[in-house]
N, C-alpha and C positions, 0 to 999 in steps of 0.2 A: 434534203442536203445535198451539199455540191462541196465541189469539192474544186481544190486550184491547184493546178501542178506549175513546176517548174522546171524546165529539164534545160540538160547542158549538153550541147553535140559530143560527140567527143572524137570526131577529127575535124580537121581544118577547114571550113568554104563546104559545108556541107550542104547537100541539095535537097529540096523539097521540090515534089508535082505541085502545079497551081492547084492541080484539083487532089483534093489529100484526104476527101472525106472519107473515101473507103477504109484508107490507110492508117486511120486516125480508129475508124470503128474497130481495125484488126486488131491492133494497140490493145484499145480496153476490151474486147474478148481474151483476149491474149493473158492478160493481169487478170483478170478475172482467171482463169485456166491456173491459175499457176498459185490460186486459193484454193478452187475448187472445181476442177476439169467437169464432174457432173454441171454444178449450176450456171458454172460456161453454154456447153452445152444444152442445157434444157434452156435458158432464155435464149439464143440463138435461137435454136429448133424450133421453139413453141412456145415461148413468150407466156401473156398473159391472155388467153381467150375469149372472146367475146362476140358469140352470133355472127361466127366464121372467121372474125379479123384478129388477128394476132397482135397486142400490143409491148414492145419492150420496154417501156417504161422508165427511159433514158435520155438524157439529150448531152451535145457534149459544142463549147461556144468553137469560133474562129480558132485559128490557130494566132496568139498576140507574138507577130515577130519583129523587132526590134529593126533592124536592118540588113536590106539584101537586095538585089539586083537581079533582074530578068535573065536570062537564060535560057532562051527555047522556048520550051513547055516550063522548065523548071525556075525554082527561089533558087538560089544561090546565097548560102545567109554569108553573111557579111559580120553578122553580131552572133558567138553559136549559143547563146541564149532564149529557150523559145518559152511561152507558161499558154493554158490554154484552162477554160472550166468542165467539170463535169458534174451533174445534179440528175438525182433520183426522187420519187420520194417513196422507194422500196429499200426500207433497213437492209437487206441481206445482200443486196448491189452492193450496196456503199460499204458491208464487214468485208466484202468478198475483195471490191475494190483494195481498200484500203489494203488490206493483207497481204494480197498480192503486189500492191505495191514494194511493198520491202522483202518480198521474194524474191524479188524481179533485178537482175545486176545491170541490165542493160535493157532499152526500149528501144525498138525499131518502126520507125515512121517512112515506107517504102524504099527500106534501104540503107535508111540515116538513122546510127544508131546515138541513141542519147543515154545521158545517166541521170536520174533522183537527184534534185537539188534541193527540192521543199516540195512540203505537201501541206496544204493548207486547209484546213475546214471553213466555209465563210456562215456568218451568223446570215437566219434568216430574216427576211424584214417582218412586219406587222402590217397582217393582210386585212384586205375592208373592199365595202362594194364599189369604189373606184380607185383606179390605180392608174400611172403613168407608166410606161417601160419604153427601153430601148433595149432592139437586137441585140443581142453579140453572136447569134447565127441567121443566117434567111429564114424567113418566115414563108413556107410555102402551102399552097391548098389548091387544087383540082374539082376540072367536072370533067365529064364527057359533054361533046358537042353532038350535033343532030348526024354526022356521021362517025362517031363511038368512037372521035378523037380526043387525046386527054387536052385539057385546054388549061392553061396553069391561071389563077386570078391575080388581075391586078385590081390595085388601090378603088377602083371607078364600082368594083363589085362589092356587094354587100357581106361581110363577111362572118356578121355574127351568129348566124343561123349556123356555117361551117364550124365554126371554131364553135358553136354552144355541143351540136350535136357529136364532133370530137371525143370536147372533152369530159359530155355525159358519158361516152363508151366507154373511155381510161376508166372513170370514176368506178362503172360498175365493174370493169374487168378487173379493176387493183379490189376496190371493196366487198363486191358481191351486194352492192344496194346502189341505191339514190341520194345523191346529194339534198340536204337537206330545204335550198333552195337552187332551184334551176335555169335561171334566164341570166343571159350574158346579153354586152350589147357590146359593139367592139368599129370603134374609129383610130384610120391615120390619120397621124401627122401628116393633113396635104399642106401645110403651108413649106414644109420640111420638103417634102416631096417635090414639089413647086418648083423652091430653089434650087436643090439640085439640082433639077430638068436647067433652070437658066444658066448655071453655073456650067454649063454641059457633062451632068454627069449624071447616070440613073439612079437611083437607089436600087436600083434590083442588081442581081446578078445571076448567073446560068453557069450550074456547078455539072459536070461530068461525071456519074458515075459509073463507071463499067460501062459505058456507052451510050449510057440514059441522063440525057440532059433536064435537067430539073431547075426550075423558074424560082427564085425565093425572093423576101423584099428586107432591105436590111434599114428600118426608118421604125421612128416614134409612133407610139400609140397609145391610147386611153381605153380599158374595158371597165364596164361597168358590168353587177348586178353580182351572182352566189361569190363570198368569197371563200366555198372550199371549193370552185372549181378554179378562181384565178390563182388557188395556192398550190392547187394541180401543173396547173400548166406553168408555171412559175417552176414548179419543180421536174416535171417530165417534158416540158416543152408545148410552145402552144404549135397547134397546126399537126400537118403530118408529116412522116419520113424522119421525124426526131433522133431514134438510133443509127441515122444517117449522117448527124450533125446540123439538125434544121430545128429551127423554133427555140433555142436558148433565148432568156432574156436577163436584165437586170433593170432596178427601179431608175427610171429615170430622173 
């Protein structure tokens, strides 16, 4: 399930950092804590564990900022209204988050204070064995190279194995079993990426989260295979680092 939030800045010319992912994640945990401090702490500290890996099983989109101007390493809001989406396949997460929303009088994003003006539950699409999506937040995956350094995947790499393995782990962590069908094939929209490059724009972004730079891709793609895994990717996020605002998509 996913929720679209609309917030209104309480101060004129509110400022947000260019790298706001960690601040938005903190807002989400704080909102959960307003409903249940125990649930928020367990999700943050433990999450859903499988084979030594922990999954938070939620994701969020980039902020939809209507008008702003660049001021150093911050965005100066020229329109006080912002919006973004939050999604999770875990019913308790949505229950606590919505309860926490209405228990909160103010929402703090990196020192900028907002009030909630609207919270809208969005209907889920019908999931099938082939679907086209576009990214609402960067999609990222990485491997270790020969020098044991992290290398972020590019569209030239084969993402299918990585996305499939990641979603199978999330599925087992959430449901305790394997999906009925487990194969996935992933194809980036290379024409879109090449057109962006011709226009002098990259389809990727480099986001700094507390000193760690993470590269993700904002491009359409087609995924084929298990509808169960595709649905989980839609709800929990495709790729890795979902709870830091990576991997959220919508139907293209």
